[in-house]
C-alpha positions as CSV (number, residue, x, y, z in Angstrom):
1,M,-26.2,-9.3,-0.1
2,Y,-23.1,-7.8,-1.5
3,K,-20.2,-7.0,0.2
4,T,-17.0,-4.7,-0.5
5,T,-13.4,-5.8,-0.4
6,K,-10.6,-3.9,-1.4
7,R,-7.7,-5.7,-3.8
8,L,-4.2,-4.7,-4.1
9,C,-2.7,-4.9,-8.0
10,T,1.3,-6.3,-7.7
11,A,1.7,-5.1,-10.7
12,C,0.5,-1.6,-11.1
13,N,0.4,-0.7,-7.2
14,K,-3.3,0.9,-7.5
15,V,-5.8,-0.6,-4.8
16,F,-9.5,-1.9,-6.9
17,T,-12.9,-1.7,-4.6
18,L,-14.5,-5.0,-5.5
19,E,-18.5,-5.5,-4.8
20,H,-19.1,-9.6,-4.7
21,E,-22.0,-12.2,-3.3
22,Q,-19.0,-14.9,-3.4
23,P,-15.8,-15.0,-1.9
24,I,-13.1,-13.6,-4.5
25,K,-10.8,-16.4,-5.5
26,E,-8.6,-14.8,-8.3
27,V,-9.3,-11.9,-9.6
28,V,-7.2,-9.9,-12.2
29,C,-6.3,-5.9,-12.3
30,P,-8.9,-4.1,-14.7
31,Q,-5.8,-2.1,-16.0
32,C,-2.7,-3.8,-16.2
33,A,-4.6,-7.6,-15.8
34,G,-2.1,-8.1,-13.1
35,P,-2.8,-10.1,-9.9
36,L,-5.3,-8.6,-7.3
37,L,-4.3,-9.9,-3.4
38,D,-5.9,-8.9,-0.4
39,P,-4.3,-6.5,1.1
40,V,-4.5,-8.2,4.7
41,A,-3.4,-11.1,3.6
42,S,-0.7,-9.2,1.6
43,A,0.3,-7.3,4.9
44,N,3.0,-9.3,5.7
45,K,5.9,-8.1,4.8
46,Q,7.7,-10.1,1.9
47,V,4.3,-9.9,-0.6
48,A,3.7,-5.6,0.3
49,V,7.4,-4.9,-0.9
50,K,7.5,-7.0,-3.5
51,A,3.8,-5.5,-4.2
52,G,6.4,-1.9,-4.1
53,M,3.9,-1.0,-0.8
54,Y,6.0,0.1,2.4
55,S,4.9,-0.1,5.8
56,A,5.6,3.0,8.3
57,K,8.2,1.0,9.9
58,D,9.9,0.2,6.3
59,V,10.0,3.8,5.3
60,A,11.4,4.5,8.9
61,N,14.2,1.9,8.2
62,L,14.8,3.6,4.8
63,L,15.1,7.0,6.2
64,R,16.5,5.9,9.5
65,I,13.9,7.5,11.7
66,N,11.7,7.0,13.8
67,P,8.1,5.3,12.8
68,S,6.1,7.8,14.7
69,T,8.3,10.8,13.1
70,V,7.0,9.0,9.6
71,Y,3.8,9.7,10.6
72,R,4.5,13.0,12.1
73,K,5.9,14.3,9.0
74,V,2.4,13.1,7.3
75,K,0.7,15.7,9.7
76,A,2.5,17.8,8.9
77,G,2.4,17.9,4.8
78,E,5.9,17.4,4.7
79,F,5.9,13.2,3.6
80,P,4.1,11.8,1.0
81,Q,0.2,10.8,2.0
82,P,-0.1,6.7,2.7
83,V,-2.5,4.3,1.0
84,K,-5.4,3.2,2.9
85,L,-5.5,-0.6,2.2
86,S,-7.6,-1.6,5.5
87,A,-9.2,-0.6,8.9
88,G,-6.0,0.0,10.8
89,V,-3.5,-1.0,7.6
90,V,-1.6,1.9,5.2
91,R,1.1,1.5,3.0
92,W,2.8,4.4,1.1
93,R,3.4,3.3,-2.5
94,R,7.4,2.9,-3.3
95,E,7.4,5.1,-6.2
96,D,6.1,8.1,-3.2
97,I,9.3,7.0,-1.1
98,E,11.8,7.1,-3.8
99,A,10.6,10.6,-5.0
100,Y,10.9,11.9,-1.6
101,M,14.2,10.3,-1.4
102,A,15.7,11.8,-4.6
103,G,14.2,15.1,-3.5
104,E,15.6,15.2,0.0
105,N,19.3,14.3,-1.3
């Protein structure tokens, strides 16, 4: 039986969906050969920020707004869409946040 797993490349900040039978130990990115991490395991702030991915709370702190305002702006089309890593886990790419901040200032 095949399982589907999402992995986050820490080098190019892309999310890949992998199908496998055995547990995945080490996988490299097919585009840049960077390490692929489990997004749920990398949901801790240190790894996610190193990978260039920010939670709603991180984004809110950067912009000095409430996390609920981040989601409200996304829904209104005023803010970049997040990347869905797994059920209930979304992150924003650093490049998207930097572009937003550059356009806002």
